[in-house]
C-alpha positions as CSV (number, residue, x, y, z in Angstrom):
1,X,-140.3,39.3,56.3
2,X,-142.2,40.4,59.5
3,X,-138.9,41.3,61.2
4,X,-137.8,43.1,58.0
5,X,-141.1,45.3,57.9
6,X,-140.2,46.6,61.4
7,X,-137.3,47.5,60.3
8,X,-138.5,49.5,57.3
9,X,-141.6,50.9,59.4
10,X,-139.7,52.3,62.1
11,X,-137.7,54.4,59.5
12,X,-141.6,55.9,58.6
13,X,-143.0,56.1,61.6
14,X,-140.7,57.0,64.5
15,X,-139.6,60.6,62.9
16,X,-143.3,61.2,62.3
17,X,-143.7,60.9,66.1
18,X,-141.3,64.0,66.6
19,X,-143.0,66.1,64.3
20,X,-144.8,68.8,66.8
21,X,-148.3,68.8,64.8
22,X,-148.8,65.3,65.1
23,X,-147.4,63.6,68.2
24,X,-147.2,60.2,69.3
25,X,-150.6,58.8,70.3
26,X,-152.2,59.1,66.4
27,X,-149.2,57.4,65.1
28,X,-149.9,54.7,68.0
29,X,-153.5,54.3,67.7
30,X,-153.7,54.7,63.7
31,X,-150.8,51.8,63.4
32,X,-152.4,49.5,65.8
33,X,-155.9,49.8,64.2
34,X,-154.2,48.7,60.8
35,X,-152.3,46.3,62.5
36,X,-155.4,44.2,64.1
37,X,-157.5,44.9,60.7
38,X,-154.2,43.1,58.8
39,X,-154.6,39.8,60.3
40,X,-157.5,39.1,58.6
41,X,-156.1,38.9,55.4
42,X,-153.0,37.5,56.6
43,X,-155.0,34.4,58.3
44,X,-156.8,34.2,55.2
45,X,-153.7,33.9,52.8
46,X,-154.3,31.6,50.0
47,X,-150.5,30.9,49.1
48,X,-147.0,31.6,50.4
49,X,-146.3,34.8,48.3
50,X,-149.8,36.6,49.4
51,X,-148.5,35.5,53.0
52,X,-145.2,36.8,53.2
53,X,-146.6,40.4,51.4
54,X,-148.9,40.9,54.1
55,X,-146.6,39.6,56.9
56,X,-144.4,42.5,55.9
57,X,-147.0,45.1,55.8
58,X,-148.2,44.1,59.3
59,X,-144.8,44.4,60.1
60,X,-144.6,47.7,59.0
61,X,-147.6,49.0,60.9
62,X,-146.7,46.9,63.8
63,X,-143.4,48.9,64.4
64,X,-144.2,52.2,66.1
65,X,-143.7,50.6,69.4
66,X,-140.3,49.3,68.8
67,X,-138.3,52.9,68.7
68,X,-140.8,55.6,69.7
69,X,-141.8,53.4,72.7
70,X,-138.6,54.1,73.9
71,X,-138.7,57.8,73.5
72,X,-142.4,57.9,75.1
73,X,-140.7,56.5,78.2
74,X,-138.1,59.5,78.0
75,X,-140.9,62.0,77.6
76,X,-142.7,60.7,81.1
77,X,-139.3,59.8,83.0
78,X,-136.6,62.1,84.0
79,X,-132.9,60.9,83.2
80,X,-132.3,59.8,86.8
81,X,-135.3,56.7,86.7
82,X,-135.8,56.4,82.9
83,X,-133.4,53.4,82.9
84,X,-135.8,51.5,85.2
85,X,-139.0,52.2,82.6
86,X,-136.9,51.1,79.7
87,X,-136.1,48.1,81.7
88,X,-139.4,46.6,81.3
89,X,-140.3,47.9,77.9
90,X,-136.9,45.6,77.0
91,X,-138.6,42.8,79.3
92,X,-141.6,42.9,77.0
93,X,-139.6,42.9,74.1
94,X,-138.0,39.8,75.1
95,X,-141.2,38.1,76.1
96,X,-142.5,38.0,72.8
97,X,-140.3,35.7,71.7
98,X,-140.4,33.7,74.3
99,X,-144.4,33.5,74.7
100,X,-144.9,33.5,71.0
101,X,-143.8,30.0,70.8
102,X,-145.7,28.8,73.8
103,X,-149.2,30.2,72.4
104,X,-148.6,29.7,69.0
105,X,-147.3,26.0,69.4
106,X,-150.2,25.0,71.2
107,X,-152.7,26.4,68.6
108,X,-150.6,25.0,65.7
109,X,-151.3,21.5,67.4
110,X,-154.7,22.0,68.1
111,X,-156.0,23.8,64.7
112,X,-153.3,25.1,62.0
113,X,-151.1,27.9,61.8
114,X,-154.3,30.9,60.9
115,X,-155.1,30.4,64.4
116,X,-152.2,32.2,65.6
117,X,-152.9,35.5,63.5
118,X,-156.8,35.0,65.1
119,X,-154.9,35.1,68.5
120,X,-152.9,38.1,67.5
121,X,-156.0,39.9,66.4
122,X,-157.7,39.2,69.5
123,X,-154.9,40.3,71.9
124,X,-154.0,43.4,69.9
125,X,-157.6,44.3,69.6
126,X,-158.1,44.4,73.5
127,X,-154.7,46.4,73.6
128,X,-155.9,48.7,71.0
129,X,-158.9,49.3,73.4
130,X,-157.1,50.1,76.2
131,X,-154.9,52.9,74.5
132,X,-157.8,54.5,73.2
133,X,-159.2,55.0,76.8
134,X,-155.9,55.4,78.6
135,X,-152.9,56.1,76.8
136,X,-152.1,59.8,77.3
137,X,-150.0,62.2,74.8
138,X,-146.4,62.5,76.2
139,X,-144.8,64.1,73.7
140,X,-143.8,67.8,75.1
141,X,-143.6,69.5,71.9
142,X,-146.8,68.3,70.7
143,X,-148.6,69.2,74.1
144,X,-147.0,72.6,73.7
145,X,-148.0,73.1,70.4
146,X,-151.6,71.9,71.3
147,X,-151.3,74.4,74.1
148,X,-150.4,77.1,71.7
149,X,-152.7,76.4,69.3
150,X,-155.8,76.8,72.0
151,X,-154.7,80.0,73.1
152,X,-154.6,81.5,69.6
153,X,-158.0,80.1,69.2
154,X,-159.4,81.5,72.4
155,X,-157.7,85.0,72.1
156,X,-157.0,85.6,68.6
157,X,-153.6,86.8,69.1
158,X,-151.3,85.0,66.6
159,X,-147.9,85.6,68.1
160,X,-148.6,82.7,70.9
161,X,-146.3,80.1,69.1
162,X,-144.6,76.9,70.5
163,X,-140.9,76.3,70.5
164,X,-141.6,73.3,67.9
165,X,-143.6,75.7,65.8
166,X,-140.6,78.3,66.1
167,X,-137.9,75.8,64.9
168,X,-139.8,75.0,62.0
169,X,-141.0,78.4,61.2
170,X,-139.2,78.8,57.9
171,X,-140.1,75.1,56.6
172,X,-143.3,74.4,55.0
173,X,-145.3,70.6,55.7
174,X,-143.1,69.4,53.1
175,X,-139.6,70.6,54.3
176,X,-140.5,69.4,57.9
177,X,-141.7,65.6,56.9
178,X,-138.6,65.7,54.7
179,X,-136.4,66.9,57.6
180,X,-137.9,64.1,59.9
181,X,-137.5,61.4,57.2
182,X,-133.6,62.1,56.4
183,X,-132.8,62.5,60.7
184,X,-132.6,58.9,61.1
185,X,-130.2,58.0,58.3
186,X,-128.4,61.1,59.3
187,X,-128.0,59.8,63.3
188,X,-127.4,56.5,61.9
189,X,-124.0,57.5,60.0
190,X,-122.2,58.9,63.1
191,X,-119.3,56.8,64.8
192,X,-121.4,56.4,68.5
193,X,-124.5,55.2,66.5
194,X,-123.1,53.3,63.9
195,X,-121.1,51.0,66.3
196,X,-123.6,50.7,69.0
197,X,-126.3,49.4,66.2
198,X,-124.1,46.9,64.6
199,X,-123.5,45.8,68.3
200,X,-127.0,45.3,69.1
201,X,-128.0,44.1,65.6
202,X,-125.2,41.3,66.0
203,X,-126.7,40.3,69.1
204,X,-130.4,40.2,68.1
205,X,-129.1,38.5,64.7
206,X,-127.7,35.9,67.1
207,X,-130.6,35.7,69.2
208,X,-132.8,35.0,66.1
209,X,-130.4,32.7,64.6
210,X,-129.8,30.8,67.9
211,X,-133.9,30.4,68.2
212,X,-134.1,28.6,64.8
213,X,-132.0,26.0,66.7
214,X,-134.8,25.2,69.5
215,X,-137.0,22.8,67.2
216,X,-133.7,21.0,66.3
217,X,-132.6,20.6,69.8
218,X,-135.8,20.1,72.1
219,X,-137.6,18.7,69.2
220,X,-134.8,16.2,67.6
221,X,-132.6,15.6,70.4
222,X,-135.2,15.6,73.3
223,X,-138.3,14.7,71.6
224,X,-140.4,17.2,72.7
225,X,-143.8,18.3,70.9
226,X,-144.3,21.5,69.2
227,X,-146.4,22.9,72.2
228,X,-144.0,21.3,75.0
229,X,-141.1,23.2,73.2
230,X,-142.7,26.7,73.3
231,X,-142.1,26.1,77.4
232,X,-138.5,25.7,76.6
233,X,-138.6,29.4,75.3
234,X,-139.5,30.7,78.4
235,X,-136.2,30.3,80.0
236,X,-135.0,33.3,78.0
237,X,-137.7,35.4,79.8
238,X,-136.8,34.0,83.4
239,X,-132.8,34.9,82.7
240,X,-134.2,38.4,81.8
241,X,-136.4,39.0,85.1
242,X,-133.4,37.1,87.4
243,X,-131.4,40.0,86.2
244,X,-133.9,42.7,87.0
245,X,-133.2,43.1,91.0
246,X,-129.5,43.0,91.1
247,X,-129.8,45.6,87.6
248,X,-132.0,48.0,89.8
249,X,-129.8,47.4,93.1
250,X,-126.9,49.0,90.5
251,X,-128.9,51.6,89.2
252,X,-129.9,52.7,92.7
253,X,-126.5,52.6,94.2
254,X,-124.2,53.0,91.6
255,X,-126.2,55.5,88.9
256,X,-128.3,57.3,90.6
257,X,-125.5,59.2,92.8
258,X,-123.6,60.1,89.8
259,X,-126.5,62.3,88.7
260,X,-126.1,66.1,89.6
261,X,-129.0,68.7,90.7
262,X,-129.8,69.2,86.9
263,X,-130.2,65.5,86.0
264,X,-127.4,65.2,84.3
265,X,-124.8,62.7,84.3
266,X,-122.0,61.4,81.7
267,X,-123.7,59.1,79.9
268,X,-120.8,56.7,79.4
269,X,-121.6,55.5,82.7
270,X,-124.4,53.7,81.7
271,X,-122.6,51.0,80.0
272,X,-121.0,49.6,83.0
273,X,-123.5,47.0,83.3
274,X,-123.3,46.4,79.7
275,X,-119.9,45.2,80.1
276,X,-121.2,42.4,82.5
277,X,-123.9,41.8,79.8
278,X,-121.9,41.4,77.1
279,X,-119.8,37.8,78.7
280,X,-123.4,36.4,79.2
281,X,-123.9,36.0,75.7
282,X,-121.2,33.9,74.6
283,X,-121.1,31.9,77.8
284,X,-125.1,31.3,77.2
285,X,-124.2,30.1,73.4
286,X,-121.0,28.1,74.3
287,X,-123.1,26.3,77.6
288,X,-126.5,26.0,75.3
289,X,-124.8,24.2,72.3
290,X,-122.0,22.0,74.1
291,X,-124.7,21.1,76.9
292,X,-127.2,20.0,74.3
293,X,-124.5,18.1,72.0
294,X,-123.8,15.7,75.1
295,X,-127.6,14.9,75.4
296,X,-127.7,16.2,79.2
297,X,-130.9,16.7,80.5
298,X,-132.8,19.2,78.8
299,X,-132.4,21.8,82.0
300,X,-128.9,22.2,81.1
301,X,-129.3,23.8,77.6
302,X,-132.2,26.0,78.9
303,X,-129.9,27.1,81.9
304,X,-127.6,28.7,79.1
305,X,-130.7,30.2,77.9
306,X,-131.4,31.8,81.0
307,X,-127.5,33.6,81.1
308,X,-128.8,35.1,77.6
309,X,-132.0,36.4,78.8
310,X,-130.1,38.3,81.4
311,X,-127.4,39.5,79.0
312,X,-129.6,40.5,76.3
313,X,-131.7,42.4,78.8
314,X,-128.5,44.5,80.4
315,X,-127.1,45.0,77.0
316,X,-130.1,46.4,75.4
317,X,-131.4,48.6,78.5
318,X,-127.4,50.1,79.0
319,X,-127.3,50.9,75.0
320,X,-130.5,52.1,73.9
321,X,-130.6,54.6,77.8
322,X,-127.1,56.0,76.5
323,X,-128.5,56.7,72.9
324,X,-131.4,58.2,74.4
325,X,-129.4,60.2,76.7
326,X,-127.0,61.2,74.0
327,X,-129.7,62.2,71.8
328,X,-132.4,63.4,74.2
329,X,-134.1,65.8,71.3
330,X,-134.2,63.3,68.7
331,X,-134.7,59.6,70.5
332,X,-137.1,58.2,68.7
333,X,-135.5,59.0,65.3
334,X,-131.9,57.3,66.7
335,X,-134.0,54.3,68.3
336,X,-135.3,54.0,64.8
337,X,-132.1,53.5,63.2
338,X,-131.2,51.2,65.8
339,X,-134.2,49.2,65.0
340,X,-133.7,48.8,61.2
341,X,-130.3,47.5,61.4
342,X,-131.4,45.1,64.0
343,X,-134.6,43.9,61.7
344,X,-132.3,43.6,58.9
345,X,-129.6,41.6,60.8
346,X,-132.6,39.5,62.3
347,X,-134.7,38.9,59.0
348,X,-131.1,37.9,56.8
349,X,-129.3,35.8,59.1
350,X,-131.9,33.1,60.1
351,X,-132.4,32.0,56.8
352,X,-129.0,30.1,56.7
353,X,-129.4,28.8,60.3
354,X,-131.0,25.3,60.1
355,X,-128.1,24.2,57.3
356,X,-125.6,26.0,59.6
357,X,-127.0,23.7,62.6
358,X,-127.3,20.7,60.5
359,X,-123.9,21.0,58.6
360,X,-121.8,22.0,61.7
361,X,-123.5,20.0,64.5
362,X,-125.4,21.6,67.5
363,X,-122.0,22.4,69.4
364,X,-120.2,23.9,66.7
365,X,-123.0,26.1,65.2
366,X,-123.6,27.6,68.7
367,X,-119.8,28.0,69.0
368,X,-119.3,29.9,66.0
369,X,-122.1,32.5,67.3
370,X,-120.1,32.4,70.7
371,X,-116.9,33.4,69.1
372,X,-118.6,36.0,66.9
373,X,-120.2,37.3,70.1
374,X,-116.7,37.5,72.0
375,X,-115.4,39.4,68.8
376,X,-117.5,42.2,70.3
377,X,-117.1,41.7,73.8
378,X,-114.5,44.8,74.3
379,X,-116.7,47.7,72.9
380,X,-119.0,48.3,76.1
381,X,-115.1,49.0,77.4
382,X,-114.1,51.1,74.4
383,X,-117.1,52.9,74.5
384,X,-117.0,53.7,78.3
385,X,-113.5,55.0,77.6
386,X,-113.8,57.0,74.1
387,X,-117.3,57.5,74.1
388,X,-117.3,61.2,75.7
389,X,-114.5,62.4,72.9
390,X,-117.0,60.9,70.0
391,X,-120.0,62.9,71.8
392,X,-118.1,66.1,71.6
393,X,-117.3,65.5,68.3
394,X,-120.6,65.5,67.1
395,X,-123.1,68.3,65.9
396,X,-126.3,66.1,67.0
397,X,-125.4,64.8,70.2
398,X,-125.9,66.6,73.3
399,X,-123.1,67.5,75.2
């Protein structure tokens, strides 16, 4: 329910961050405050229905950084350097599922599941204080709007208008809001966006299904306690960390020289590393499933997890940066559509994961996921070849 709330929430909050009169910070700070406060009723839930409702609502208000965060990085960094920043943003998203079971597992062992909510409240409360003190507004449209408003107030000259105000001059506030809400759905229907969103959503769903197998593999097969099982999730984060140095070398040597003096490059060049990442995902799933099935040392399935972490980092970075390059004016909206589809897949698929692993066995259930991942391996190749043609046919994409 929390992941589903993420998907619904980004479609509401992310477009709002693109409205010049609002900007990004009010959304970030307001929703994070609500997120912190909502941990209280979640921790005090008296039945399953109450818990599910509040988990959905906390996911809804906790979603803005999942899409608008990428847009904020695009605000701050030139195209040549944007992929470096998005790499650390992706890593943070990967470390959540890796660190959460470790911290939460020991909390549940020591007390009960409610303590995980109190931990979330404390951690995010501290983050809220840091953001209030140090987070600058990054939206160019909002910065220019506030500058124009300040000049109007100082001079009394109403002719000073920002570009965002001029673009929406013929619309009233309701129409501006309605246009912002519709935009993610319109962008999500474009062929490039739809194809990449389906692929990223599949990988995201595979990750969440696969994570459901960890208690089965490391608990039932290897006999680890709940707290110790949490350490095995770190292998995903280790894989991502291992992939960063060679990926940064690739960006420095292969990608940066492609930019011209105007900081422009064919966006499809971004997808080179995604080709490699697309192979890592099925390799990880096959390795994990069959090494666990033969009861090898627990380090062997963890080694498969390293490939998954590396693959998902490369895929997510290349694809999300590519989408940001293709839709520079509406990055938050296009990434919101991506997050909606990802969250829908991730919320639905894990429901049948335990039954699948028990019925098919660890090896063949993981292999089924691996075969699904193999089916999408050609997609980065195809977009490298035909992406420009699709991009030029779009009314919304940058040329």
